[in-house]
N, C-alpha and C positions, 0 to 999 in steps of 0.2 A: 464526349465530354467525363463520362467515368472512368476512362482509361486515363486520361489527363489528371484528374483528381490523384488516381492511383500512383501515379508517376510522381507527382508533387510529394505526395504523402512519403513515398520510398526515400524521395532524396531529402526530405526536412528529416526523417529517422536517421540518416546518415551524418547529417548537420547535427542535431541535436545528442546522438550518440557522442560525438565529439566532444561538445559542451559539457555532458554530464562526465566523461572521462577527466577532461582537464579540471572539471571543479573538484572532483575526487582527489586528485594529484595535488592540487592547491591546498587542500586541506587535511592532507598526509592522512588520508583513509586507506588502509589495507582493506581492499575488500575482495571476497570472494567470487562474487559474481553480481551481474545486475541485468535488469529487464527494463525495457522503455516502451512506452506506448502512448499513443493520443488519447486525450481525455475525451468524454462521450460528446457526439454531436460537432466535432473539429479537427483540424490538423494543424493547429496553432499552439494549443496548451497539450505539453507533454510529461506525463509523469514515470519517473523510475523508480524500482524498488533494488536496494542494493542490500546484498548480505554481507555481512560482516561476521566475525566469529561468534559474537554472542548476542548479536542484536541484527535489526534490519532498519534501514536508513529509507524513508521515504521523501521524494523532492519532487517540484515541479518548475518545468521552465517553459515561459511564452517567448513565441520569436519576436516579440513586442517588447519583452523586457529590456529595459535600458543597460543592463549589466550581466556579466556571467557569474557572479558571485551567489550561488545557490543558497537557498533555506534547506537544511536538512532536518526531517523529524525523526527522532529516535525511538524505536519500539524493539524492547527484549523479546527474545526469541522464546526464553520459559521453557525450553525443550524438555526438561527434566518432568514439568508437570504431565507431559504425555507418555511417560513411560508405564505407567498402570496400563495402559491401553493399547500399548504398539503388538504388533502381530495379530491384530484382530483385521479381518478383511476390511472391514468398513472403515476403519483407520487408515490403513493402507491406501484405499481409494481416495478418500480424501486427500491424503498426503499427495498422490499423483493428480488429483486433480487441481490442487493448487500449485503445481509444479516445483513445490518445496517453498515457495514463497507464503509462508503463515507464520503466525505468534500466536502463543498459548496464554490463555488467562484464567484465572482462577474463579470459579462461581460458586455459590452456594451449594448446588447440586453436584458440582462434577468441575469442567473444564468448559471453556471456549475457543475453537480453533477460528482465528481471524485469517480469511484470504485475502492476503495482501495486494492481490494484482488488480483488484477492481477499487483499490483505495478506501478513503471515509467519504461518508455521502456529504460532508461538509466541510471538509478539513484544510481546503486550500490555503487558508490564511493564518490556519493555528495549530494544525497536526493533531485534532484531537476531535473525539466523536465517535460515531458508531462507523464500523467497516461494512461496507454494502453487504459483504456476504461473510457471515458469522455461523459457526456451526456448535452447538450445544450438545456437549459429550457426557454422558453420566452412565453408572451402572445401580441397578436395582435388583436386589436380590441374585447379585452375580450376572444379569442380563444387560447387555450395551444397549444403550439408547444414543442415537444421533438424532438430530432434527436441525432443520435451518432455522436461525432466529428469525421471527418474523419482524418486518420493518415497518412502519408505521408510516414511513412517509408524509409525516407531519412536517410542514415548515420546508418543503422542498422548493416552494417558489422562492425562498430566502437561500437555499442550494443555487439555486439556478443564476440568482443575482450574483452569488458570489464566485460561480463558475464563470460567468461572462465578465466579472471584474477584474478576475484572475487572468484570463485570456488578454485581455487589454494590457496585461504588461505590470510589472512593479519596478520601482526606482530604490528600495532599501531592502535591507536583508537582516537576518538574526537567525541564531541556531536555537532549535527547540529541541529539549529532552523530556519523552513522556514516560512517565512509570505507570504503565497498563498492567501491571503485574498483579495488583491487589495482593502483593506479598507483605508479610510483616518485616 
């Protein structure tokens, strides 16, 4: 039975990648690369991270969607915020860990690196909120500190409900642009 599930999932990945590619083409997005995977606990709802020159797009597609006009949520890379921390082995490990799918945000004490591969904790319908994995990076007295942001998991029942509703498919679409840079 597990081999059958795996075979179905691989077949769905090929199909969904075609949906993502066609949607990007229809919206005239000139992308560098994209990565797709099923969302947690299922093989019906898929997410894709798409890298463009200055930002990333995140989109979702359920095989139960009634259309293939996908909603794209936009996140600025803010790569320049990482420059003061580059060439540190800890930062280079994080870049490898995220496979280059990350955004940077300014924080009070330094920066935050969001790992896009696992998406937002409940962003299926609006593309905003906390990323599942975020790393807080700062320097104190010249010493680099990297720690994973703690997740409260408060409201996860709501997130699971949203996941379930999104798995069931949507029939309308909009384009969302997020300004998560916290820059002036």
